[in-house]
N, C-alpha and C positions, 0 to 999 in steps of 0.2 A: 190400400195396405191390409186394414183392416178386417178387410173379409178374409184374405189368405190367412189370418190367425186366427177367425174364429173358425174357418172351415177344416185348416189342420188342428187345431184345438179337441175338434170332435172324430172329426175324420183317424186321425192318428191314434186314440185310443181302438178302433177298430180295426185299424190294421195288427195293433199289436196284440190285439185277442186273438186277431185269425192269424198270427205271423207262427203261432207254434203247428197250427195245423196245414197251412202252406206247402206243407213238402207232403200234404197228402191227396190232393185232388188238382187245383187246376187256377190262375189268374186270369181276369178278361179285362181286355184293355179295348174301350172303346170310345172313339170320337162321331159324334153326331149334331144334328141341329132339332135347336127345340123351337116347335113352333106352338105359341098358349094359345087357346082358344078366345080370350079377353083381347078387344080388339084395341085397348090402349096398354101391353104389355110389349116387352121388348123384348122379341124373337131374338136367339143367339145359339152358337155354339155351345155343345155342350160334352165334355170330356165324363168317362167314368172309369172305374175301378171295380171289379167286379172279382169275387172268392167263392170258388163251388167245394165243399168238404164231399169228402168220400159217399158215394150214392150207399144209402140205407137199405133202396133195394134194388137191385138190377136184375132185369128180366131178357128175355132171348130181344124186344124192340125197344122199350121204355128203361130207363133209370129213373132214381128220385134221388133227391138230396137237400141238403138244406147250403143256403149260402147267405150272402152281403153286398149289399153294395154302397160305395159312396157315388156323389154326383157331384158336379161345379156345373156351373154356367158363366159364361163370357159375362156373365150382369152380378155376377157373384153371387147370385141363390145357389142351394144345396140343396141335395138328401142325403140323408144315409138308414139304409133298412138290410132286416134281414128277414128269411122266408124262405116257402121250397120253390126249389126247381128242376126240370122235370126234363127230356134230351128226349128223343125217340128217332132212332136210325133208322135210313130209308135206303135204298141200294148206292154202292157204287162211293162208300163212304160221306152221300149227304147225311144231314140229319136237320132235324126241326127243337127247336130248342123255346122253352117257354119260363117263365117263374112268378110268383106273386109275393113280394114285398109289402109290409106296412111296415111305417117309419115314419122320419121327424124330417119336414118340411120346411127351409126357411127364405123366404126371399130378402134380398139386397137391396132391392127396389119398390116399394113400392106399388108401381103399374104392376108387377110379376106377382101381386099376393094371388095367394089360389083358394084361402077361404079357412084361416087357421094355419095348425101346424101337426096335424094326424091325415098322413097321406098316406092310399095305396099304390104299392109302381107294377104296373104286371105290362110282362113284353113278350113278344112271339116273336121268332128268327129263324131264320135259312142258314146254312152253311155246310161245307165241307173239311172235312177230318184230312189232314199230309200224313203222310205215314210217319212221321216224328207225334205224332200224338196231337200236337198243336191243331187250331183251327181258326178259320175264318168262318165269318156271320157277318149278316144285315140283318138288322133288330130293329122294329117298333115297340116303342112302349108308350106308357100312358100313366102318369101321374094325377089322382083326384083324391080328392075326400068322399067318393062314394056315396054325393046327398048326403051324407050326415050331418052336414050343413047347409044355409039358404043359400051360401056365396060357394058356387064350384065349376068354374072354365076350365080349369083342366090343363095338361101340357101332352105333346103328343113329339116323341123324338127320333126321328131316324137316324142309327149309327151302325157306321162298319166297329164291327167289333174283332179284333185279333186277343185268340187264345189260347195261353200256354201253358201246358198240360206239365205235371211235375210224377 
């Protein structure tokens, strides 16, 4: 219960901050599985909520926007970050997505410690856009401190993502 309160205490302000802008672009809901690189860590299910703002650049193939991500694992670990999001259009409504978001990570279990609290989350995914504008994708993300600390095991997450366009 302590973890739920702690996560909602951080995630709620992020969502409130983005709520007025939510009508501008999209929300992504992700469900996945996290594999910690450290042998003693506890691998677990992961839930993501991600917001993408209106693109600041839209070309024929690529668009770039700002976004934010809140993630919680089944072990109670969480990540909150914001950064740049890219989307590259392919044929037949397929696309490639990518993002880089620096942010804050906190582990609930000491075995899931990643080395500090400042981290980078990178993501690459492939997906299909539907006629409604919504989409589904499969994403692979990595959270790491980019070796700014000596201890840097990192965590990889494979997730199924559903995006609702506004």
